[in-house]
N, C-alpha and C positions, 0 to 999 in steps of 0.2 A: 504494500500500500504506500502511495506517495505521502510524504510528510504533510502536505496540505490537506489531503483527505483525512489523515489521522487527526489533524487539528480540528477540522470541521466536525468529525465524529465525536470528539471529546468536549465540545463547547458546553453542552448542557450540564456536565458534571464538574465544571470549574468554579472556583470562587470568583467574586467580582474582579479582584485584582488580576487573577490569572486570565480571566476572560478578556480584560483590557490588553494584556500582553499578547494573547492569541490573536485578537483583532488587529493589533499593530503588525504582527507578523503576516497575517493574511492580506492586509491592505496593500502591502508592498512585497508580496512573496515572489521569488525567494530572497530578494535583495535585502529586506529588513533583517533576515536571519544571519546575514554576513556582517552585520554591524558588531561592534564590541558590545558586551553586555551592558556597559555603562551607557553607550549611545542608545541602545534599544530601550533601556529603562527610562531614559529621558524622553524618548519619542512616545512611549506608551504611558508615561506619567505614573509609573509604578516602581517599586523597589527592585533591586537586583535579586533579592531573595524570592520575590513573587515569580520572576522569570525562571529562576532555578527550580522552583516547585513545579512550574508548568513543564519544564524540560524533563523533570523526573517522571511526571505523569505520562509523558510521551515515551518513556522507556529508556532514557539516556542517563548515563552516569554523571554527566556534567555538560556544561555549555560547549566545551571543545568537542566532545563526542557528538553533540547535536550538529555543530557546524561542519564536522567532517562528513556526516551523513548528508547534509544539505549540499555540500560541495560535490559529493558523489552524484547526487541527482542532477545538479547543474552540468557536470561533466558528461553525464549520460545523454543529455539533451543535444550535445554537439558531436556525437559519434557518427562516423561515416559507415557505409556498408563494409569498407575494408577493415576498420577497427572492430566493428560488430562481429564480423566473421571470426576474428581471433577470439573475441570475448566469449562468444557462445559455444566455442569449442568445436567448430565445424571443419577445422583445417584438414583433418584426416578421416572424416566420416562421410558417409554417403548423403547426398542432398535429401531432404524430406520428400516423401511421396505426396501425390495429390490428396490422398485420403488424410494424411497427417497434417498437411497444410490446411485442409478444410476444417478439421476438428479444432485446431488451435485458433483459427480465424473466427469460427463460430463462438468460441469461448471469449475471444476478444470483443466481439459484438455484444455478447451478453454482459460482460463487465462494463462496457461503455454505457449501455442503457441503464444498468442497475446503479451506477455511480452518478448519473446525470440527474439533476433535480428537475422533476416535471414542472414545478412552478417556474423555474428559470427558463426551461424550454418554451413554455407557453408565453412568458414575457418577451422572449426574443421574437417569437412568431408574431406577437401583437405589434411589436416595433416595426417589423418588416411589412406587415399588412397595412400600417398607417400611411395612407396615401398623401398625407400632408408632408411627409418626409421624403426626400430623395434617397435612393439607395445606391451606394457605390460598392463595388466588389473588386478584390485583388487577392492573388495568391503568390506563393513562392515558386521556386524553380519547377517543382513537380505539382504542387497543390493548385497552381494557377489553372490547370485543366479542370479541377473540380469547382473552382470559383466560376469558371466559364460555364460549366454545366448548370450551376444554380442560376447564373445570370440569364441563360437562354430560356429557362422556365419562368423566372420572375418577370421578365419583360413581356411575356404573354399574359401574365396575371394582372399586372398593374403598370401604370406609367412611371416615368422618372427613375429608371433603373440604368445604371452606367457601369460598364466594365473598364476599370483603370488598366491601361497598358502595363506590361511588365517593365518597360524602360523608364528609368527615373527622370530622364530629361523631358518626358511628356507629362509628368505629374502636375506641374503648375496649372495647366488648363483645368484639371479636375479639382484641384484644391480651390481654385477660384470659383468653381461652381458650388462648392459646399457652403452651407449656411448652418446656423445653430440648430441642433437637434436632428440634422440629417444623420443617416446611418452609414458607417463604413464597415462592411463585412470583410474581415481580413483572415486569410488562411496562412498559418505559419507553423511548420512542423520541423523537427530536428532534421538537418542542421539549419538553425535559424538565420534569417537574413537581416543584416544591420540596416539595409535600406528600407525594409518594411517598418522597422522600429522608428526610423527617422520620419517616414510618412505618417505613422500613427501619431507621433508627437505633434507634427505640424497640423494634421487634421483636427486633433483634439484641442490643442492649446491655441492655435491661430484662428481656426475656423469654427470652433465650438461644436464640431461633429461628435457623435457618440460612436465609440469603437465596439464592435462585437467580434470577439476573437475566437476562431476555431483553431485549436492547437492540441498538443498531446499532454500527457500527465506531467511532463517536466516543465511545461509552461514557457512559451516564447517570451522574450523580453518585451514584446508588444503588450503583455499582460498589465504592465504598470500604467499603461495609458487607456486601458479597456474598461468599459462599464459592465460588459457581460462577457463571460468566458465559457465556452462549451468545449470540454476536453474529451478526447477520444483515446482509447487504449490502442496504440498502433504497434506495440511490441508483440511479435509472435515467435520470438526465439530464433529468428533467422537474420541474416544480414539486411534483409529488405523489410521495412515496415509495411503494414497493411493499410490501405485506404478504405477498405470496406466498411468499418464502423462509421467513418465520416460520411461515406456515401449514403448509408442508412439514415443518418441524422439529416442530411440534405434532403432526401426524398420525403422524410417525415415533415420537414419544414414546408416543402412544396405543397404537400397535401393539406396541411393545416392552414397555410396562408391562402390557398385557393378557396377554401371553404369559409373563410372569415366573412367574405362578401361574395357568395357564389353568383348572384345575379350580375354583379359587376364583372366577375371573372368570365362568366359565360358570354356576356356581351362583347368583352374585349377580344376573346378568342374568336368569336364569330366575325367581328370586324377585321381582325387580323387575317382570317382565312379568306374573307371577301376580297381583301386587297391583294392577297397572294393568288387568287383564282385565275387571273389572266395569264400569269406566268406558268401556273400549273397546266392550264389548257394548252398553252403553246408547247410545253414539253410533251404533252400527250400527242399533239398533232405531229410534231417532229418525229416522234417514235413511230406513229402510224405510217407516215410517208416513207420511212426507212424500211 
């Protein structure tokens, strides 16, 4: 279990001072946990002893032990397929079979769903469905494909949906379009991209947009600029992380958002198809003539 999940799970059993310390850690996770104990106690406005009691309840022998575990999580978030292959001990073993990959991926999907708050999921869907807000989407080197998949569905469901290009020099145009309370859906999985962190900071601080981050259990640095975070379990014990849990979440969002105002969704799709119909008919005619 990630330390953040463990903190969330223990909140109800903490004293008031311990809960303040836990809240400070969660508000800027994992970076707050890398502060000295004096700096963290000042930020949380609690004593160092309260922090040590919290650390003990998390199962650590001391603050240094806690920080070593936290740094291990941070390091894991930056591992490449090359280092992962060595880490999981596959150097001399046969690659997993289709059946083995299927079993572990299904478990990863179940773990993602069970750890994701339904309340938070519904809140994110409500934000995306609010047509007073513009929606912007962008992903990383690999996850941009999934951002594009969600974009292509959302633009049929509602207006004012924009796919931000992958190239940073084109971002100013999209930043200038953003206004307060617009939504930026960002996809950032290990190995995280510094340029996406810069974009999140500019969108949040300069334009007042709200960041919804799709990431993994190690949490992209974009998380410190995010209002909502939906984390998926991508680790399946191989050098290659899985995207299927994220794809499931994306499809669940598409279904939920489309039903928020089904009459509007139906009318927009019908209008979309009507505008496409001449091109579709021409394609049919060209096929018939050939």
